[in-house]
C-alpha positions as CSV (number, residue, x, y, z in Angstrom):
1,M,105.0,108.0,103.9
2,R,104.4,107.3,107.6
3,I,102.3,104.1,107.8
4,A,100.8,102.8,111.0
5,V,100.1,99.0,111.1
6,T,97.3,98.1,113.5
7,G,96.2,94.6,114.2
8,S,97.0,91.4,116.0
9,I,100.4,90.8,117.7
10,A,100.6,87.1,118.7
11,T,102.7,84.0,119.3
12,D,102.1,81.4,116.6
13,H,101.8,77.7,117.5
14,L,102.2,76.0,114.1
15,M,101.4,72.3,113.6
16,T,101.6,70.0,110.6
17,F,99.1,67.2,109.8
18,P,100.5,64.7,107.2
19,G,97.2,63.9,105.6
20,R,94.4,65.9,104.0
21,F,91.6,67.6,106.0
22,G,89.1,66.9,103.2
23,D,89.6,63.2,103.5
24,Q,88.4,63.3,107.1
25,L,85.1,65.1,106.4
26,I,81.8,63.3,105.8
27,A,79.6,65.3,103.5
28,E,76.4,64.2,105.2
29,Q,77.6,65.0,108.7
30,L,79.2,68.4,108.3
31,D,76.6,69.8,110.8
32,R,78.3,67.8,113.7
33,V,82.0,67.5,113.0
34,S,84.1,65.9,115.7
35,L,87.7,65.4,114.7
36,S,91.2,65.3,116.2
37,F,94.3,65.5,114.2
38,L,97.6,63.8,115.3
39,V,100.2,66.3,114.2
40,D,103.9,65.6,113.4
41,E,105.5,68.9,114.2
42,L,105.0,71.9,116.5
43,E,106.8,75.2,115.8
44,I,106.4,78.2,118.1
45,R,107.1,81.5,116.3
46,R,106.5,85.2,116.6
47,G,103.4,86.3,114.7
48,G,100.1,88.1,114.5
49,C,99.1,89.9,111.3
50,A,100.3,93.4,112.4
51,G,103.6,92.0,113.8
52,N,104.2,90.1,110.6
53,I,103.4,93.0,108.3
54,A,105.6,95.4,110.3
55,F,108.5,92.9,110.4
56,G,108.4,92.6,106.6
57,M,108.3,96.3,106.0
58,G,111.2,96.8,108.4
59,G,113.1,94.1,106.5
60,L,112.6,96.1,103.2
61,G,114.1,99.2,104.8
62,L,111.1,101.0,106.1
63,R,110.2,102.1,109.7
64,P,106.5,101.1,110.2
65,I,104.7,102.2,113.3
66,L,103.2,99.1,115.0
67,V,99.9,99.6,116.9
68,G,98.4,96.9,119.0
69,A,98.0,95.4,122.5
70,V,100.3,92.8,124.1
71,G,101.0,91.2,127.4
72,D,104.0,91.8,129.7
73,D,105.6,88.8,128.0
74,F,106.3,90.9,124.9
75,A,109.8,92.1,125.9
76,D,111.8,89.6,123.7
77,Y,109.4,90.1,120.8
78,R,109.7,93.8,121.1
79,S,113.5,93.7,121.0
80,W,113.3,91.4,117.9
81,L,111.0,93.8,116.0
82,E,113.0,96.9,117.0
83,R,116.1,95.2,115.7
84,H,114.3,94.8,112.4
85,G,113.3,98.4,112.0
86,V,109.9,98.5,113.6
87,D,108.7,101.4,115.8
88,C,107.1,99.7,118.8
89,D,106.6,102.9,120.9
90,S,102.8,102.8,120.3
91,V,102.3,99.2,121.4
92,H,100.0,99.0,124.5
93,V,101.1,96.6,127.2
94,S,98.4,95.0,129.2
95,E,98.7,94.6,133.0
96,L,96.2,91.7,133.0
97,H,96.6,89.4,130.0
98,H,99.2,87.5,128.0
99,T,99.9,88.3,124.4
100,A,97.5,86.6,122.0
101,R,98.0,83.1,120.8
102,F,97.4,81.7,117.2
103,L,97.1,77.9,117.0
104,C,97.2,76.6,113.4
105,T,97.3,73.1,111.8
106,T,98.3,72.8,108.2
107,D,97.7,69.7,106.0
108,Q,99.8,68.4,103.2
109,D,97.9,70.5,100.7
110,H,98.6,73.6,102.7
111,N,94.9,73.9,103.9
112,Q,94.7,75.3,107.4
113,I,92.5,75.0,110.4
114,A,93.2,77.6,113.1
115,S,92.0,79.1,116.4
116,F,92.9,82.4,117.9
117,Y,93.0,83.3,121.6
118,T,92.5,87.0,122.1
119,G,94.3,87.7,125.4
120,A,95.7,91.2,125.6
121,M,94.5,92.0,122.1
122,A,91.0,92.8,123.6
123,E,92.6,96.0,125.0
124,A,93.5,97.3,121.5
125,R,90.0,98.9,121.5
126,N,91.4,101.5,124.0
127,I,94.1,102.7,121.7
128,E,93.6,106.2,120.3
129,L,95.4,107.0,117.0
130,G,95.5,110.8,117.5
131,P,98.4,110.8,120.0
132,I,100.3,108.3,117.8
133,A,99.9,110.7,114.8
134,A,101.1,113.6,116.9
135,R,104.1,111.6,118.1
136,V,105.4,110.8,114.6
137,G,104.4,114.0,112.9
138,G,101.3,112.8,111.2
139,L,100.1,109.6,109.5
140,D,99.8,109.1,105.8
141,L,98.1,105.7,105.9
142,V,96.7,103.4,108.6
143,L,96.4,99.7,107.8
144,I,93.5,98.3,109.8
145,G,94.3,94.6,110.1
146,P,92.5,91.8,111.9
147,N,92.3,92.7,115.5
148,D,89.8,93.0,118.3
149,P,86.6,93.8,116.4
150,D,85.9,96.9,118.5
151,A,89.4,98.1,117.9
152,M,89.0,97.7,114.1
153,L,85.8,99.7,114.2
154,R,87.2,102.4,116.4
155,H,90.4,102.8,114.3
156,T,88.3,103.0,111.1
157,A,86.0,105.6,112.6
158,E,88.9,107.7,113.8
159,C,90.6,107.6,110.5
160,R,87.4,108.9,108.9
161,S,87.0,111.7,111.5
162,R,90.7,112.8,111.2
163,G,90.9,112.5,107.4
164,I,93.6,109.8,107.5
165,P,93.5,107.4,104.5
166,F,93.1,103.8,105.6
167,A,93.6,100.3,104.2
168,A,91.0,97.7,105.2
169,D,92.4,94.2,105.8
170,I,89.7,92.2,107.7
171,S,90.9,88.7,106.7
172,Q,90.6,86.3,109.7
173,Q,87.9,88.4,111.4
174,L,85.5,88.0,108.4
175,A,84.2,84.7,109.9
176,R,83.3,86.4,113.2
177,M,82.0,89.9,112.1
178,P,78.5,90.5,110.8
179,G,77.8,92.1,107.5
180,D,77.0,95.6,108.9
181,Q,80.3,95.8,110.6
182,I,82.2,94.6,107.5
183,R,80.5,97.3,105.5
184,E,81.6,99.8,108.1
185,L,85.2,98.7,107.8
186,I,85.3,98.7,104.0
187,D,83.3,101.9,103.1
188,G,85.7,104.7,102.1
189,A,88.9,102.6,102.3
190,A,91.8,103.7,100.1
191,Y,92.8,100.1,99.8
192,L,91.0,96.8,100.4
193,F,93.1,93.6,100.9
194,S,91.8,90.1,100.8
195,N,92.6,86.7,99.3
196,D,90.3,85.2,96.7
197,Y,88.2,83.2,99.1
198,E,87.8,86.2,101.4
199,K,86.7,88.3,98.4
200,G,83.7,86.1,97.9
201,L,82.9,86.0,101.7
202,I,83.0,89.8,101.8
203,E,80.5,90.0,99.0
204,Q,78.3,87.4,100.6
205,K,78.2,88.9,104.0
206,T,77.9,92.6,102.9
207,G,75.4,91.8,100.2
208,W,77.5,94.0,97.9
209,S,78.5,92.9,94.4
210,D,82.1,93.3,93.2
211,E,81.1,96.5,91.4
212,E,79.4,97.8,94.5
213,V,82.5,97.2,96.6
214,L,84.6,99.0,93.9
215,D,82.2,102.0,94.3
216,R,83.2,102.2,97.9
217,V,87.0,101.7,97.9
218,G,89.9,103.2,96.0
219,V,91.9,100.0,95.1
220,R,90.9,96.4,95.7
221,I,93.8,94.0,96.0
222,T,93.2,90.3,95.9
223,T,95.9,87.7,96.4
224,L,95.4,84.5,94.4
225,G,97.8,82.1,96.0
226,P,100.0,80.3,93.4
227,K,98.3,82.5,90.7
228,G,99.7,85.7,92.0
229,S,97.5,88.7,92.7
230,R,95.0,91.0,91.1
231,I,94.4,94.8,91.4
232,D,91.0,96.3,90.6
233,R,89.8,99.9,90.4
234,K,86.4,101.2,89.4
235,G,86.3,101.9,85.7
236,E,89.8,100.5,85.1
237,P,90.8,97.1,83.6
238,S,92.0,94.6,86.2
239,I,95.8,94.2,86.6
240,H,96.9,90.6,87.0
241,V,100.4,90.3,88.5
242,S,102.1,86.9,88.1
243,P,103.5,85.1,91.1
244,S,107.2,84.9,92.0
245,P,108.5,81.3,91.8
246,E,109.4,79.8,95.2
247,R,112.5,77.7,95.9
248,G,110.4,75.3,98.0
249,K,107.2,75.2,100.1
250,A,107.4,75.0,103.9
251,D,104.4,76.6,105.4
252,P,101.9,79.3,104.2
253,T,101.4,81.0,107.5
254,G,102.1,84.7,107.2
255,V,102.3,84.7,103.3
256,G,99.4,87.2,103.0
257,D,100.9,89.4,105.6
258,A,104.3,89.5,103.8
259,F,102.4,90.4,100.5
260,R,101.0,93.4,102.4
261,S,104.5,94.3,103.6
262,G,105.8,94.5,100.1
263,F,102.8,96.2,98.7
264,L,102.9,98.9,101.3
265,A,106.6,99.4,100.7
266,G,105.9,100.0,97.1
267,L,103.3,102.6,98.0
268,T,105.8,104.3,100.3
269,W,108.2,104.6,97.5
270,G,105.6,106.0,95.1
271,L,105.7,103.1,92.7
272,S,102.9,101.9,90.4
273,L,100.3,99.5,91.8
274,E,101.6,96.7,89.5
275,R,105.1,97.2,90.9
276,C,103.7,97.3,94.5
277,A,102.1,93.9,93.9
278,Q,105.2,92.5,92.4
279,I,107.2,93.4,95.5
280,G,104.4,91.9,97.6
281,N,104.5,88.7,95.6
282,L,108.2,88.2,96.1
283,T,108.2,89.1,99.8
284,A,105.4,86.6,100.2
285,T,107.4,83.9,98.5
286,H,110.1,84.3,101.1
287,V,107.6,83.4,103.8
288,L,106.3,80.4,102.0
289,E,109.9,79.0,102.0
290,R,110.1,79.0,105.8
291,V,108.0,77.9,108.7
292,G,106.7,81.0,110.5
293,G,105.7,84.5,109.5
294,Q,109.0,86.1,110.5
295,E,111.7,83.4,110.0
296,Y,112.8,84.7,106.6
297,E,115.7,87.0,105.7
298,L,115.6,89.7,103.0
299,G,119.0,90.3,101.4
300,Q,119.4,93.3,99.1
301,A,121.4,91.5,96.3
302,D,119.3,88.3,96.4
303,F,116.0,90.1,96.4
304,L,116.9,92.2,93.4
305,E,118.3,89.2,91.6
306,R,115.1,87.2,92.1
307,F,113.0,90.3,91.2
308,A,114.9,90.8,87.9
309,A,114.5,87.1,87.1
310,C,110.7,87.3,87.6
311,Y,109.7,90.8,86.5
312,G,112.6,92.0,84.4
313,K,115.9,94.0,84.8
314,D,114.2,97.4,84.4
315,A,111.7,96.6,87.1
316,A,114.5,95.5,89.5
317,E,116.5,98.7,88.8
318,E,113.4,100.7,89.6
319,I,112.8,99.2,93.0
320,G,116.6,99.1,93.6
321,A,116.6,102.9,93.8
322,H,114.4,102.6,97.0
323,L,115.0,99.1,98.5
324,R,117.2,99.1,101.6
325,C,117.1,95.5,102.9
326,L,118.6,95.1,106.4
327,R,121.0,92.5,104.9
328,P,123.3,93.0,102.0
């Protein structure tokens, strides 16, 4: 499968607050919150949803096609991604703006408060998918991740008009986009990704029930944090996939992106949806163990050993026939 990953490409500024956000909120005054958090750490890392997803796919041995807009400060980041198997030839470089910035503070319970500066990402709305498909010999799937809203809508419409299957991953843009636009992004998607909180927000803002969403998408994938993930299809029983145990918790930024990397890798290899989610869960666990969405390493032997310990030897042998991690 040739998969294009569209969405944000950004620099992450990750900060840690040693307390709990909830302890600082006054229930009777939530309509006028004024807070400042003194943070202990600042980590600057490569990020953005599309960048993170493409990095993870490359680390598993695929060659995803990254599609997004960046500034002329992207050279080092581009080199990093290309060394990790990512096709960056369809990334648009702005002549006016810097690469987007993601500023996120995480509390001791791994709750997060974040802001996102668009920068060059606003120019993603000018990217046409047709020439990209022609360059690589056709596209089998386009992941439409959080991005400039107009870019998300344009890519979705173009996938429909060209008959290219697409996966909807609205995530961070759910807070900004109105219900009619969210409905436009979801309707007809082959796959719909969200976490459990976003699942409820999608239903609230679209006015669609869970069943009505399933009427409009092929597969609905919901990540459940420490409870793993769930797969739903219309008329089929839900599939719950248990999580992969972590060796420690450092920072949750990019965990959902890594899950998508693993899931899409499984799809590329023609594996079952359950197996796809298992690969996603283990890839996500690697991110949780490090600070930053691209600071982890995927080693072939270690990945298969951990996979077998969690999901069984037969499952590990099945993915081992396809897995080609960049590290032994």
